[in-house]
C-alpha positions in Angstrom: 0.0 0.0 0.0 2.9 2.4 0.7 4.1 2.0 -2.9 0.6 2.8 -4.2 0.4 6.0 -2.1 3.8 7.1 -3.3 2.7 6.6 -6.9 -0.5 8.6 -6.4 1.5 11.4 -4.7 4.5 11.7 -7.0 2.9 11.0 -10.3 2.5 14.7 -11.3 6.2 15.6 -11.3 6.1 15.8 -15.1 3.7 18.8 -14.9 5.9 20.8 -12.5 8.1 22.5 -15.1 5.1 23.4 -17.2 3.3 24.9 -14.3 6.3 27.1 -13.4 6.7 28.7 -16.8 3.1 29.4 -17.9 0.9 32.2 -16.9 -2.6 32.3 -15.4 -4.2 31.8 -18.8 -2.8 28.3 -19.0 -3.9 27.1 -15.5 -7.2 25.7 -16.9 -5.3 23.5 -19.3 -2.9 22.4 -16.6 -5.7 21.6 -14.2 -7.6 19.6 -16.9 -4.5 17.5 -17.6 -3.8 17.0 -13.9 -7.4 16.0 -13.3 -7.4 13.6 -16.2 -4.3 11.8 -14.9 -5.5 11.9 -11.3 -8.7 10.2 -12.4 -6.6 7.5 -14.1 -4.3 7.1 -11.1 -7.2 6.8 -8.6 -9.0 4.3 -10.8 -5.9 2.2 -11.2 -4.7 2.3 -7.6 -8.2 1.5 -6.2 -9.0 -1.4 -8.6 -7.0 -3.3 -11.1 -3.5 -2.1 -10.3 -3.8 -3.1 -6.7 -5.1 -6.5 -7.7 -2.3 -7.0 -10.1 0.4 -6.3 -7.5 -0.9 -9.2 -5.4 0.8 -11.6 -7.8 3.8 -9.4 -8.4 6.3 -11.6 -6.4 5.3 -14.7 -8.3 5.4 -12.9 -11.6 8.8 -11.4 -11.2 10.7 -14.3 -9.7 11.9 -15.9 -12.9 13.2 -12.5 -14.0 15.2 -12.0 -10.7 16.7 -15.4 -11.1 17.6 -14.8 -14.8 20.2 -12.1 -14.2 21.3 -11.8 -17.8 19.3 -11.3 -21.0 19.6 -10.7 -24.7 18.1 -7.6 -26.3 17.7 -7.5 -30.0 17.0 -4.4 -32.1 16.1 -5.6 -35.6 13.9 -4.2 -38.3 13.7 -2.5 -41.7 16.4 0.0 -40.5 18.9 -2.9 -40.3 19.1 -3.1 -44.1 20.4 0.5 -44.7 22.5 0.0 -41.6 23.2 3.6 -40.8 23.3 4.9 -44.4 20.8 6.9 -46.4 21.2 7.9 -50.1 24.9 7.2 -49.9 25.4 9.3 -46.8 26.6 8.0 -43.4 24.0 8.7 -40.7 25.4 8.8 -37.2 23.7 7.9 -33.9 21.2 5.2 -33.3 20.7 3.3 -36.6 17.2 2.3 -35.6 16.3 6.1 -35.7 17.1 6.4 -39.4 13.5 7.3 -40.4 13.4 10.2 -37.9 16.9 11.4 -38.5 16.5 11.6 -42.3 12.8 12.6 -42.2 11.9 9.7 -44.4 8.3 9.5 -45.6 6.2 6.4 -45.1 6.2 5.8 -48.8 10.0 6.0 -49.1 10.4 3.8 -46.0 8.2 1.2 -47.6 10.5 1.1 -50.6 13.2 0.0 -48.2 10.9 -2.6 -46.6 10.2 -4.0 -50.1 13.9 -4.9 -50.2 14.1 -6.4 -46.7 14.7 -10.1 -47.2 16.7 -11.6 -44.3 17.1 -15.1 -45.8 19.9 -16.0 -43.4 17.8 -15.5 -40.3 17.9 -18.6 -38.1 15.7 -18.4 -35.0 17.2 -21.4 -33.3 20.7 -20.0 -33.8 19.8 -16.7 -32.3 18.2 -18.3 -29.2 21.1 -20.8 -28.8 23.8 -18.1 -29.2 22.1 -16.2 -26.4 21.7 -19.2 -24.2 25.3 -20.3 -24.7 26.4 -16.8 -23.5 24.6 -17.4 -20.3 21.5 -15.3 -21.1 18.2 -16.5 -19.7 15.7 -14.2 -21.4 15.4 -12.9 -24.9 13.6 -9.6 -25.9 13.2 -8.5 -29.5 11.7 -5.4 -31.2 8.3 -6.5 -32.4 7.6 -2.9 -33.4 10.1 -0.1 -33.0 9.5 3.7 -33.3 9.2 3.3 -37.1 5.8 1.7 -36.5 6.8 -1.4 -38.7 5.6 -4.7 -37.2 8.1 -7.5 -37.4 5.4 -10.1 -37.2 2.2 -11.0 -39.1 0.0 -8.3 -37.6 -3.7 -8.3 -38.6 -4.1 -4.8 -37.1 -1.9 -3.0 -39.6 -0.5 -4.0 -43.0 2.7 -2.0 -42.2 4.4 -5.3 -41.3 7.0 -7.8 -42.4 4.5 -10.3 -44.0 2.6 -7.8 -46.0 5.5 -5.5 -47.1 8.6 -7.5 -47.6 9.6 -10.4 -49.8 10.6 -12.4 -46.7 7.0 -13.7 -46.1 7.9 -15.3 -42.8 7.0 -14.4 -39.2 10.3 -14.2 -37.3 8.6 -13.4 -34.1 6.6 -16.7 -34.3 9.8 -18.6 -35.1 11.7 -17.0 -32.2 8.9 -17.6 -29.8 8.9 -21.3 -30.8 12.7 -21.6 -30.6 12.7 -20.0 -27.2 10.1 -22.4 -25.9 12.0 -25.4 -27.4 15.3 -24.3 -25.8 14.0 -23.2 -22.4 14.5 -19.5 -22.9 12.2 -16.9 -21.4 11.0 -14.7 -24.3 9.4 -11.3 -24.9 8.9 -8.3 -27.0 9.9 -4.6 -27.2 6.9 -2.6 -28.4 7.1 1.1 -29.1 3.8 2.2 -27.7 4.3 6.0 -27.5 6.3 6.7 -30.7 5.0 5.6 -34.1 6.4 7.4 -37.1 4.1 5.8 -39.7 0.8 6.5 -38.0 -0.8 9.9 -38.8 -2.3 10.2 -35.2 0.7 9.0 -33.1 3.4 11.2 -31.5 6.7 11.6 -33.2 6.4 12.3 -36.9 6.6 16.0 -37.3 8.1 16.0 -40.9 5.2 14.3 -42.6 2.2 14.7 -40.3 3.2 17.8 -38.2 2.5 15.7 -35.1 3.7 16.6 -31.6 6.4 14.7 -29.7 9.1 15.1 -32.4 12.4 17.0 -32.8 10.7 20.3 -33.8 9.0 20.6 -30.4 5.7 21.5 -32.0 2.7 22.4 -29.8 4.7 22.9 -26.6 7.2 20.2 -27.0 7.3 17.5 -24.3 4.2 18.9 -22.7 2.1 19.0 -25.8 -0.8 17.2 -24.2 -1.0 19.9 -21.5 -0.5 22.9 -23.7 -2.8 21.6 -26.5 -5.4 19.2 -25.1 -7.3 19.5 -28.4 -4.6 17.2 -29.9 -5.2 14.4 -27.3 -8.1 12.7 -29.2 -5.7 12.0 -32.1 -3.3 10.2 -29.7 -6.2 8.3 -28.1 -7.3 7.2 -31.5 -3.8 5.8 -32.3 -3.7 4.0 -28.9 -7.2 2.6 -29.5 -6.7 1.6 -33.1 -3.1 0.4 -33.2 -1.1 0.3 -29.9 -3.5 -1.6 -27.7 -4.8 -4.0 -30.4 -1.2 -4.9 -31.4 -0.1 -5.4 -27.9 -3.1 -7.7 -27.3 -2.2 -9.4 -30.5 1.3 -10.1 -29.3 0.0 -11.4 -25.9 -2.7 -13.7 -27.2 -0.8 -15.1 -30.2 2.8 -15.5 -28.9 2.2 -15.7 -25.1 5.4 -13.7 -24.1 6.9 -13.9 -20.7 7.8 -10.2 -20.7 6.9 -6.9 -22.5 9.4 -4.1 -22.8 8.4 -0.4 -23.4 10.2 2.9 -23.9 9.7 6.7 -24.2 6.5 6.9 -22.1 6.9 10.7 -21.9 5.6 11.0 -25.5 2.1 10.2 -24.3 0.1 11.6 -21.3 0.2 9.4 -18.2 -3.4 8.5 -18.5 -2.8 6.8 -21.9 0.1 4.9 -20.6 -2.1 3.7 -17.7 -4.8 2.6 -20.1 -2.3 0.5 -22.0 -1.0 -1.2 -18.9 -4.6 -1.9 -17.9 -5.2 -3.6 -21.2 -2.1 -5.7 -20.7 -3.1 -6.8 -17.2 -6.6 -7.7 -18.4 -5.2 -9.7 -21.3 -2.4 -11.5 -19.4 -2.0 -10.8 -15.7 1.2 -12.9 -15.5 3.4 -11.2 -18.1 6.2 -9.1 -16.7 6.2 -5.4 -17.7 9.3 -3.3 -17.6 9.6 0.1 -15.9 9.3 2.3 -19.0 5.6 2.1 -19.7 4.2 4.1 -16.8 6.6 6.2 -14.8 6.8 9.7 -13.4 8.8 11.6 -10.8 10.8 8.5 -9.8 7.7 6.2 -9.4 6.5 3.7 -11.9 3.8 1.0 -12.3 6.2 -1.5 -13.8 7.3 -4.8 -12.4 10.9 -3.5 -12.1 12.9 -0.3 -12.8 15.0 0.4 -15.9 18.2 2.4 -15.5 19.9 4.3 -18.3 21.0 2.9 -21.6 24.6 2.1 -22.4 25.9 2.2 -18.8 29.5 2.1 -17.8 28.7 2.4 -14.0 25.5 1.9 -12.0 24.0 4.6 -9.9 22.3 3.5 -6.6 18.9 1.9 -7.2 16.6 0.3 -4.7 14.5 -2.8 -5.6 14.5 -4.7 -8.9 16.3 -3.0 -11.7 17.8 -3.7 -15.2 20.6 -2.0 -17.2 20.6 -1.9 -21.0 24.1 -1.8 -22.6 24.7 -2.4 -26.2 27.9 -3.8 -27.8 28.8 -0.6 -29.6 26.9 2.7 -29.4 23.9 2.0 -31.7 21.2 -0.5 -30.8 20.2 -1.2 -34.4 22.9 -2.5 -36.8 25.1 0.2 -38.2 27.9 -0.8 -40.6 29.8 2.4 -39.6 29.7 1.9 -35.9 32.9 0.0 -34.9 33.0 1.4 -31.3 32.5 -2.1 -29.8 33.5 -2.6 -26.2 35.6 -5.6 -25.2 34.1 -8.8 -23.9 35.8 -8.0 -20.6 33.8 -4.8 -20.3 30.6 -6.8 -20.4 31.9 -9.6 -18.2 32.8 -7.0 -15.6 29.5 -5.1 -16.1 27.6 -8.4 -15.5 29.4 -9.0 -12.3 28.8 -5.4 -11.2 25.1 -5.8 -11.8 24.9 -9.0 -9.9 26.8 -7.4 -7.0 24.1 -4.7 -6.9 21.0 -6.9 -7.3 20.4 -5.9 -10.9 19.9 -7.6 -14.2 21.9 -6.9 -17.4 20.0 -6.9 -20.8 22.8 -6.8 -23.4 21.8 -5.6 -26.9 23.1 -6.5 -30.3 21.7 -5.3 -33.6 21.6 -8.1 -36.2 22.3 -7.3 -39.9 19.7 -6.9 -42.6 20.4 -10.4 -43.9 19.5 -12.0 -40.6 23.0 -12.7 -39.3 24.9 -11.3 -36.3 27.8 -9.1 -37.0 31.2 -10.9 -36.6 32.2 -8.4 -33.9 29.1 -9.1 -31.9 29.5 -12.9 -32.3 33.1 -12.6 -31.0 31.9 -10.7 -27.9 29.2 -13.3 -27.3 31.7 -16.2 -27.8 34.1 -14.8 -25.2 31.3 -14.1 -22.7 30.2 -17.7 -23.3 33.6 -19.1 -22.4 33.7 -17.0 -19.2 30.2 -17.9 -18.1 30.8 -21.6 -18.7 33.4 -21.6 -16.0 32.0 -18.9 -13.6 28.2 -19.1 -13.8 28.0 -19.9 -10.1 29.3 -16.5 -9.2 26.4 -14.7 -11.1 23.2 -16.7 -11.0 21.4 -17.2 -7.6 23.8 -14.6 -6.1 22.9 -11.3 -4.5 24.3 -8.2 -3.0 26.5 -8.7 0.0 27.1 -6.6 3.1 30.8 -6.6 2.4 32.4 -3.2 2.0 33.5 -1.9 -1.5 37.0 -3.2 -2.5 39.6 -1.7 -4.6 40.1 -4.6 -7.0 36.5 -5.4 -8.1 33.1 -6.4 -6.6 31.7 -9.1 -4.4 28.5 -11.2 -4.5 27.1 -13.8 -2.2 25.2 -17.1 -2.3 24.3 -18.6 1.1 27.7 -19.1 2.9 29.9 -18.4 -0.1 31.4 -15.1 -1.1 32.5 -14.6 -4.7 35.3 -12.1 -5.2 35.3 -10.8 -8.8 38.8 -9.5 -9.3 39.1 -7.1 -12.2 42.5 -5.5 -11.2 44.9 -8.2 -10.4 47.7 -7.6 -7.7 51.1 -7.9 -9.3 52.8 -8.8 -6.0 50.6 -11.9 -5.6 48.7 -10.7 -2.6 44.9 -10.0 -2.9 44.0 -7.9 0.1 40.4 -8.2 1.3 38.9 -6.0 4.0 35.9 -6.0 6.3 35.1 -9.8 6.6 34.1 -10.5 10.2 33.0 -14.1 9.6 35.3 -17.2 9.9 36.5 -18.7 6.7 36.6 -22.4 5.8 38.8 -21.9 2.7 39.4 -19.9 -0.4 39.8 -21.3 -3.9 39.5 -20.4 -7.5 36.1 -20.9 -8.9 37.5 -22.5 -12.1 39.5 -25.0 -10.1 37.5 -28.2 -10.2 39.5 -29.7 -7.3 39.1 -26.6 -5.2 42.7 -26.4 -4.1 43.0 -24.2 -1.0 44.6 -20.8 -1.5 46.7 -19.8 1.4 45.3 -16.8 3.4 46.9 -14.6 6.0 44.9 -12.6 8.6 45.9 -9.0 9.1 43.7 -8.0 12.0 40.0 -7.7 12.7 38.3 -8.6 9.4 41.3 -8.0 7.0 43.3 -10.6 5.3 45.1 -11.4 2.1 45.1 -14.3 -0.2 48.2 -15.6 -1.8 47.6 -15.7 -5.6 49.7 -16.1 -8.7 51.4 -12.9 -9.9 49.6 -13.4 -13.3 45.8 -13.3 -13.4 44.2 -16.6 -14.5 41.6 -14.5 -16.3 42.5 -10.9 -17.2 38.8 -9.8 -17.5 37.5 -11.2 -14.2 39.1 -13.9 -12.0 36.6 -15.3 -9.4 37.8 -16.5 -6.0 35.4 -18.3 -3.7 35.6 -17.7 0.0 33.6 -20.4 1.8 32.4 -19.1 5.1 31.9 -21.0 8.4 28.4 -19.6 9.2 26.6 -16.5 8.2 28.3 -13.5 6.6 29.3 -10.8 9.0 31.0 -7.7 7.7 31.6 -4.0 8.2 30.6 -1.4 5.6 33.7 0.8 5.5 35.2 1.1 2.0 38.5 -0.9 2.0 41.4 0.5 0.0 44.2 -1.9 -1.0 47.6 -0.3 -1.1 48.8 -2.6 -3.9 45.9 -2.0 -6.4 47.1 0.1 -9.3 44.2 2.5 -9.0 41.4 2.7 -6.4 38.4 4.5 -7.8 36.1 6.2 -5.3 33.0 6.8 -7.5 30.7 9.7 -6.9 27.9 7.1 -7.2 29.3 5.5 -4.0 29.9 8.7 -2.0 28.0 10.1 0.9 26.1 13.0 -0.6 24.3 15.8 1.1 21.7 18.4 0.1 20.1 17.6 -3.2 22.6 16.0 -5.6 21.3 14.2 -8.7 22.8 11.2 -10.5 24.1 11.2 -14.0 22.8 8.3 -16.2 25.9 6.2 -15.8 27.1 6.2 -19.4 30.7 6.4 -20.2 32.0 9.8 -18.8 28.5 10.4 -17.4 28.7 8.5 -14.1 28.7 11.8 -12.2 26.7 13.6 -9.6 25.3 16.9 -10.7 23.3 19.8 -9.3 26.2 21.1 -7.2 24.7 24.5 -6.8 25.1 25.4 -3.1 28.1 25.8 -0.9 26.4 23.6 1.7 26.5 20.6 -0.6 29.3 18.1 0.2 30.7 14.9 -1.2 32.3 12.5 1.3 34.0 9.1 1.3 35.2 7.2 4.4 37.7 4.4 3.8 40.2 2.3 5.6 43.8 1.1 4.8 45.7 -1.7 6.4 49.2 -0.3 5.8 50.6 3.2 5.6 51.0 4.3 2.0 51.7 7.4 -0.1 49.1 8.1 -2.8 48.8 10.4 -5.7 45.3 11.8 -5.7 43.4 12.6 -8.9 39.9 14.0 -9.2 37.9 13.5 -12.4 35.0 15.7 -13.4 33.1 17.5 -16.1 32.9 21.3 -16.2 31.3 22.8 -19.2 30.0 26.3 -19.9 27.6 26.3 -16.9 30.3 25.3 -14.3 32.9 27.5 -12.6 34.3 28.0 -9.2 36.7 26.7 -6.6 36.6 23.9 -4.0 38.3 22.5 -1.0 39.6 19.0 -1.1 40.1 17.7 2.5 41.6 14.4 3.4 41.8 13.8 7.1 43.4 17.1 8.4 45.1 18.0 5.1 43.2 20.7 3.1 43.9 21.7 -0.5 42.1 24.4 -2.4 41.7 24.0 -6.2 40.1 26.0 -8.9 37.7 24.1 -11.2 39.2 23.7 -14.7 36.7 24.0 -17.5 36.6 22.2 -20.8 34.5 20.0 -23.2 36.0 16.7 -22.0 36.5 14.9 -18.8 39.1 16.7 -16.7 41.7 14.8 -14.6 43.0 17.2 -12.0 46.0 16.3 -9.9 45.4 17.1 -6.3 48.8 16.2 -5.1 50.7 13.4 -3.2 49.6 12.5 0.3 51.0 10.1 2.9 48.3 8.2 4.7 48.8 6.2 7.8 47.2 2.9 8.6 43.6 3.2 9.6 40.4 5.1 8.8 40.5 8.1 6.5 38.0 10.7 5.4 37.7 12.6 2.1 35.5 15.7 2.0 34.9 17.9 -1.0 32.9 21.1 -0.6 32.6 24.3 -2.7 34.6 27.4 -1.8 33.0 29.5 -4.6 30.4 28.8 -7.2 30.5 31.4 -10.0 28.0 30.0 -12.5 25.1 27.5 -12.3 27.1 24.7 -10.7 30.5 23.9 -9.4 31.2 20.8 -11.6 29.9 17.3 -12.3 32.0 15.0 -10.2 32.9 11.5 -11.5 35.4 10.0 -9.1 38.5 10.4 -7.0 41.4 8.1 -7.8 43.9 6.9 -5.2 47.1 5.8 -7.0 49.8 4.2 -4.8 53.3 5.6 -5.1 56.1 3.1 -4.5 
């Protein structure tokens, strides 16, 4: 009931900005929109939504256990693959229609050439399964409005408009069932660029919700309520009927939605109601109905393409992709390493989250060789280390310099990303007794020698060369329940200890960046009272070089005090377009507990800076 009250109270956050910048003449429109959504909220909370939450725990359990999933963006856009009329088109390849302002007629000409004869549903599912993925989600309809299945609702679909004449969604659903894979669909409910009544297409239909910001931009349904009947018509005639079609025909385990802000909250609620009436057991992600930090989904979605995870309570899922585009782009060769995703998977498991890794198959129905290579290397790691991911959960162990920890019953899993070159892996904060430590990949579980260093601290003797350079897992078998402190432990032999802003003690109104590369910062540093703090502990005295990393664009300027224990250093914020690495100095730290405190001295513009991390680099 507490969750329901929060939803009812917070749900109007998306009206706040509008109400602050409009005059008295617009209050009627604002009140009408607020009343419409309040009515939808009250009806949901008091009836069907409350009833649906009674089975939430049963519905979500398979998803919690799954940990790792495959996301597929595949459609007509996969054929041009980031190119239009001989020109390279950057950004998300699946947004080609919007970026190049392509008419429905011209887009159909591309569809008439879409013939993925090499598509193999069994291979796609098995490639995902071999890589350790336990659920599979594919774009049944993306923002282009083109259905990748045999839709009877609209002939803008793969069976009616392409020479392929097959239903790949039906084949994938059957293959998933055969191979024991949970299966589901991405459906773009709020964006539809082919439909004359849907938000998004402002180049052909002059509709709201597009790049031109027509009719008040993001708040078009507040500023121009006379346009709402068009969107309702689209939802009634296409979105809800197609979603019901997917549910009744393919019986998916999960539905995945996006961009809910393009429609008013009341329409998103109507769609969720239709889903719950059609199939009360299907899992629904957190991007269908959400506002002001609350959502009606079964779990929360964090940002796309993460490099680090900001703190999230409850069930959550992160959505990386192998390069920077979700749909296939022949020009996008910015693929991360397999090690990046292996570590990201471990970081998610260590924070009670799921990882939904996306690839964009090619227009011929095959996976790009670079994507297949990433999957193959993940497969090899998972085959040996699955125990350290699945059925594990967040521990009460403190953060460590070398990686992350996860737990399953009386076993700790140490995911070591940064290997100690001197052969000693220092672990801090474990108050429980140990039975033994061993490499997870060692089938004979040979005991690794450990040496206690004091209350809760010890080191493990390990080879000087890492058995796995991406992520070596060491199991610590406990004698009884886990007992630990929560003070960040800094190893003096780790090449770099990163104190992330996401893990800091924050005061007075900071906001989190989305976690993408170079965006895992805290922002909104607008007042001198706001401070960022870290407390940590070292086992040995050590001299460190200290580097602070941040962003400081045109809106940032000022100076700050960096204090570590009793040493205080004043620095001016350096400005620029890229991440700044500012050398604070070299500081000798004694054995024991230490405190870092960063607070503004002056703030000359809108904010001080966007802080990413503090790095502690041992000097030998």
